[in-house]
C-alpha positions as CSV (number, residue, x, y, z in Angstrom):
1,M,74.6,134.5,127.8
2,G,71.7,136.4,126.2
3,M,70.3,133.3,124.5
4,V,70.7,131.2,127.7
5,S,68.9,133.8,129.8
6,R,66.1,133.9,127.3
7,F,65.8,130.2,127.1
8,T,65.7,130.0,130.9
9,T,62.9,132.6,131.0
10,I,60.9,130.6,128.5
11,V,61.3,127.4,130.4
12,K,60.2,129.0,133.7
13,A,57.2,130.6,132.0
14,K,56.1,127.2,130.6
15,A,56.6,125.5,133.9
16,N,54.5,128.1,135.7
17,K,51.8,127.7,133.1
18,A,51.7,124.0,133.5
19,L,51.6,124.3,137.3
20,D,48.7,126.7,137.1
21,R,46.9,124.3,134.8
22,A,47.5,121.4,137.2
23,E,46.1,123.5,140.1
24,D,43.0,124.6,138.2
25,P,40.0,123.2,140.1
26,R,37.7,123.8,137.1
27,E,39.0,120.7,135.3
28,T,38.7,118.6,138.5
29,L,35.1,119.7,139.0
30,D,34.2,119.0,135.3
31,Y,35.8,115.6,135.6
32,S,33.8,114.8,138.7
33,Y,30.6,115.9,137.1
34,E,31.3,113.7,134.1
35,K,31.9,110.7,136.3
36,Q,28.6,111.3,138.1
37,L,26.7,111.5,134.8
38,E,28.2,108.2,133.8
39,L,27.0,106.7,137.1
40,V,23.5,108.0,136.4
41,Q,23.5,106.5,133.0
42,K,24.7,103.2,134.5
43,V,21.8,103.1,136.9
44,R,19.3,104.0,134.1
45,R,20.7,101.1,132.0
46,G,20.1,98.9,135.0
47,V,16.5,100.0,135.2
48,A,16.0,99.2,131.5
49,E,17.6,95.8,131.9
50,V,15.4,94.8,134.8
51,A,12.3,96.1,132.9
52,T,13.3,94.0,129.9
53,S,13.8,90.9,132.0
54,K,10.4,91.4,133.7
55,K,8.7,91.8,130.4
56,R,10.3,88.5,129.2
57,L,8.9,86.7,132.3
58,E,5.5,88.1,131.7
59,L,5.4,86.8,128.1
60,Q,6.5,83.3,129.4
61,A,3.8,83.5,132.1
62,A,1.2,84.3,129.5
63,K,2.2,81.2,127.4
64,L,2.1,79.0,130.5
65,E,-1.4,80.3,131.3
66,Q,-2.6,79.4,127.8
67,S,-1.0,75.9,128.2
68,V,-2.8,75.4,131.5
69,E,-6.1,76.2,129.9
70,K,-5.3,73.9,126.9
71,L,-4.3,71.0,129.1
72,D,-7.4,71.4,131.2
73,G,-9.6,71.2,128.1
74,Q,-7.7,68.1,126.9
75,A,-8.3,66.4,130.3
76,R,-12.0,67.1,130.2
77,A,-12.3,65.9,126.6
78,A,-10.4,62.7,127.5
79,L,-12.8,62.0,130.4
80,Q,-15.8,62.5,128.2
81,A,-14.3,60.0,125.8
82,G,-13.7,57.5,128.5
83,R,-9.9,57.8,128.3
84,E,-8.9,58.2,131.9
85,D,-5.3,57.4,131.1
86,L,-5.1,60.4,128.7
87,A,-6.9,62.6,131.1
88,R,-4.4,61.7,133.9
89,V,-1.5,62.6,131.6
90,A,-3.1,65.9,130.7
91,L,-3.7,66.7,134.4
92,E,-0.1,65.9,135.3
93,R,1.2,68.2,132.6
94,K,-1.3,70.9,133.8
95,K,0.1,70.6,137.3
96,G,3.7,71.0,136.1
97,A,2.7,74.1,134.1
98,Q,1.1,75.6,137.2
99,V,4.2,75.0,139.3
100,Q,6.3,76.8,136.6
101,L,3.8,79.6,136.6
102,Q,4.2,80.0,140.4
103,D,8.0,80.2,139.9
104,L,7.6,82.9,137.3
105,D,5.3,84.9,139.6
106,A,7.9,84.8,142.3
107,Q,10.7,85.9,139.9
108,R,8.5,88.8,138.6
109,E,8.0,90.0,142.1
110,Q,11.7,89.9,142.8
111,L,12.4,91.8,139.6
112,Q,9.8,94.4,140.5
113,A,11.3,95.0,143.9
114,E,14.8,95.4,142.2
115,Q,13.3,97.8,139.7
116,D,11.7,99.9,142.4
117,K,15.1,100.2,144.2
118,L,16.9,101.2,141.0
119,V,14.3,103.8,140.1
120,L,14.5,105.4,143.6
121,A,18.3,105.4,143.5
122,E,18.3,107.0,140.0
123,Q,16.0,109.7,141.2
124,K,18.1,110.5,144.3
125,L,21.3,110.4,142.3
126,T,19.9,112.7,139.6
127,A,18.9,115.3,142.2
128,K,22.4,115.2,143.8
129,V,24.1,115.5,140.4
130,E,22.0,118.5,139.5
131,A,22.8,120.2,142.8
132,F,26.5,119.5,142.2
133,R,26.3,121.0,138.7
134,T,24.8,124.2,140.0
135,R,27.5,124.5,142.7
136,K,30.2,123.6,140.2
137,E,29.2,126.4,137.8
138,T,29.2,128.9,140.7
139,I,32.7,127.9,141.8
140,K,34.0,128.0,138.3
141,A,32.6,131.5,137.8
142,Q,34.2,132.7,141.0
143,Y,37.5,131.2,140.1
144,T,37.4,132.7,136.6
145,A,36.6,136.1,138.0
146,A,39.4,135.9,140.5
147,E,41.8,134.7,137.8
148,A,40.9,137.6,135.5
149,Q,41.3,140.1,138.3
150,T,44.7,138.7,139.1
151,K,45.9,138.8,135.5
152,I,44.8,142.4,135.3
153,G,46.7,143.3,138.4
154,E,49.8,141.5,137.1
155,A,49.6,143.2,133.6
156,W,48.8,146.7,134.9
157,P,49.9,146.8,138.6
158,W,49.4,150.6,138.7
159,T,45.6,150.1,138.1
160,A,45.1,147.6,140.9
161,P,43.7,149.0,144.2
162,R,46.1,149.1,147.1
163,T,43.8,147.1,149.4
164,R,43.3,144.0,147.4
165,C,41.8,140.8,148.8
166,R,44.1,137.8,149.3
167,R,42.4,136.0,146.4
168,C,43.5,138.8,144.0
169,R,47.2,138.8,145.0
170,P,49.9,137.1,143.0
171,A,49.2,133.9,141.1
172,R,50.4,131.5,143.8
173,A,48.1,133.1,146.5
174,R,45.3,133.2,143.9
175,S,45.6,129.5,143.1
176,T,45.7,128.5,146.7
177,S,42.7,130.6,147.7
178,C,40.4,129.5,144.9
179,W,41.6,125.9,145.1
180,S,40.7,125.7,148.8
181,R,37.2,127.0,148.0
182,A,36.7,124.3,145.4
183,R,38.2,121.5,147.4
184,S,35.2,120.8,149.6
185,T,32.9,120.4,146.6
186,T,35.5,118.4,144.7
187,S,36.0,116.0,147.6
188,A,32.2,115.6,147.8
189,A,32.2,114.8,144.0
190,R,34.9,112.1,144.5
191,A,32.9,110.6,147.3
192,A,29.8,110.6,145.2
193,T,31.5,108.9,142.3
194,T,33.2,106.2,144.4
195,S,30.6,105.2,147.0
196,T,28.5,102.9,144.9
197,A,28.6,99.8,147.2
198,S,25.4,100.8,149.0
199,W,23.4,101.2,145.8
200,P,21.3,98.3,144.4
201,S,22.9,96.2,141.6
202,C,22.2,97.4,138.1
203,R,22.0,93.8,136.8
204,P,18.8,91.7,137.1
205,P,19.2,88.5,139.1
206,A,19.8,85.4,136.9
207,A,16.7,83.3,136.7
208,S,16.6,79.7,135.4
209,I,13.2,79.1,133.6
210,R,12.1,75.6,132.9
211,S,10.7,75.1,129.4
212,S,6.9,75.3,129.2
213,P,5.1,72.1,128.3
214,G,3.9,71.7,124.8
């Protein structure tokens, strides 16, 4: 019976330890903070992708501008040589290049608007995450202090004051009190990590670019 009693006591102690660990709001707060940081990184990657796409369009536009100038010179030279047929071909190719250039300008404006939205979203999200981090550390410190006070009272009950606050009473009351204090911030963290539908897309819109004339 002595071995059975000892085994039962050990099992109960481990179960209570696991329960306390499951009720610990510090792990939930840290997890929510990590998810928010991942979201910030996702938005920043979106900004970088849009900037890269915009730079690619700018390079294509520069090439088209050079092509327009080259075709214009060819048309003038053909006219001076009395080759109206060649001049007409050069002017037609010049017109096609100008149309492509207009399309590129429209796409660049669209990407610029998308980049502005992402930058604004990243700034707002970063501010919210920083505010959450400060609040998280405060709650964790309060919880740790309450936990330490409770353990002291459980280990040396004769040293604990008679008029203790509810948060410093037995472990069950301690866990419930500190968890309720962290619940509002944790719920806000979950909402911040899941409500992403209203934010702008992190992917630049697909754009089909016609090949520039030679």
